[in-house]
C-alpha positions, 0 to 999 in steps of 0.5 A: 182796659177800654170803656165807652159811655154813650159815645161821649167818653172813651177811657183806655187804662193800662195799670197807672196810665190812662187815656181819656177821649171826649167826643162831646163839646165838654164835660166835667168831673170832680177829681179826688185821688190819693196819689199824685198825677201827671197830666198831658193834653194832646188836644182840646182844653182842660180847665182845673178849678181849685176853689177860687183858682182856675188853671187852663191846660191847652194842647201840648201842655202838662200839669202835675196834680198833688195827691189828696185834693179835690178839684173840679175839672172841665174837659172841653173840645177846642174848635174841631179838636176833640179832648184827648188827655193822658194821665200817669198816676204815681203810687207810693210804692214806685216813688219809694223805690225811686227814692231808695235808689237816688243819690241823696247828695244830688237832692237839692237842699233847703227847698221851700215847701209849696202849698200849691195843689196844681203845678203847670209845667214848662214844656221840655223835651223829656216830657214831650218825648215821654208822652209821644212815646205812649201814643202808639199804645193807645192808637193801636190798642196794643197793651204795653207790658208791665215792664214798659209801664213801670219804665214809663212811670220812672221816666215820668218821675225824672221828667218832673224832677227835671222840670221843677225842683219844688216837686222834690219834697212833694214826691218824696214826703216819706223820708222815714217810712216806718212811721205813719204817713202824716198827710194820710193821718191828717187828711183822714182826721182833720175834723177831730179835736186833737192836740198836737201831742195826740197827733204826734203820738198817733203817728208814732212820733215825739212832739219834737219829731212830729214838728220836724217832720211836718216842716218837710211837708208844709211851710204852714204850722200844723194848726194853720194847715188844719184850719186851711184843710177844714176851710177847703172841705167846708167850701166843697160841702157848701158849693157842691153838696148845698149844705147849711153853714151851721152843719158844715161848720160842725162837720169840718171841725169848727166849734164856733160859728163866728170863728168859722165865718171869720176864717172862711171870709179871710181865706176866700174873700166872701162869707160862707153864706154867699157860697 
């Protein structure tokens, strides 16, 4: 599928593979996807703003963006080079399929769970060859078959795992798929006043199993994860939606304004009133 908007943006998408080209000096958007994304830049420059952090991706560089996080992206031309980037989106079903066929004995043990939302990846031959092999489809506008797209997504997973072992527990966070996905539940219900026992029950777990499973997806305690999530959403509401501090405090699940202000300043270095 090919779309054009005022000769400024051209996007071509084939299932879970997307190519974006910008003919203007720069543009920006808010990225918020429920799935992991692998981004490669052919030309131009991309700046990813994750709250108080900025990550710059240049031509020939690649980044992995974790699912369920809101980020601001700036897509810019660089000199005479127009912005041209390509993204692979990894749905849960293809990750489950990949995981089910893996030799589990080859999975690295005791990997510390990272809380990073964006991973800038090292340049490797497998990443280069993956994205260079996709350019003919976009240059010729010939649609690849679903089989080819599927193989390219699998190739992308291999490239990620070969690049950074920290991505193992992030990509495969569903070791027991018959239970309700913890991150899905928490991202939808982070603002509710729920006890750990209630969260465990709602996700089909005992309290002990919930705590054990949570350690697989974060090195924070569940309570600290919830506070971090609430503060991240508060930052977005204050900066992008221009809401009042008192209203945001209540919306994200804090009961006490003083506690909210103290926690916010501890995480971002400034009080919420200065956003």
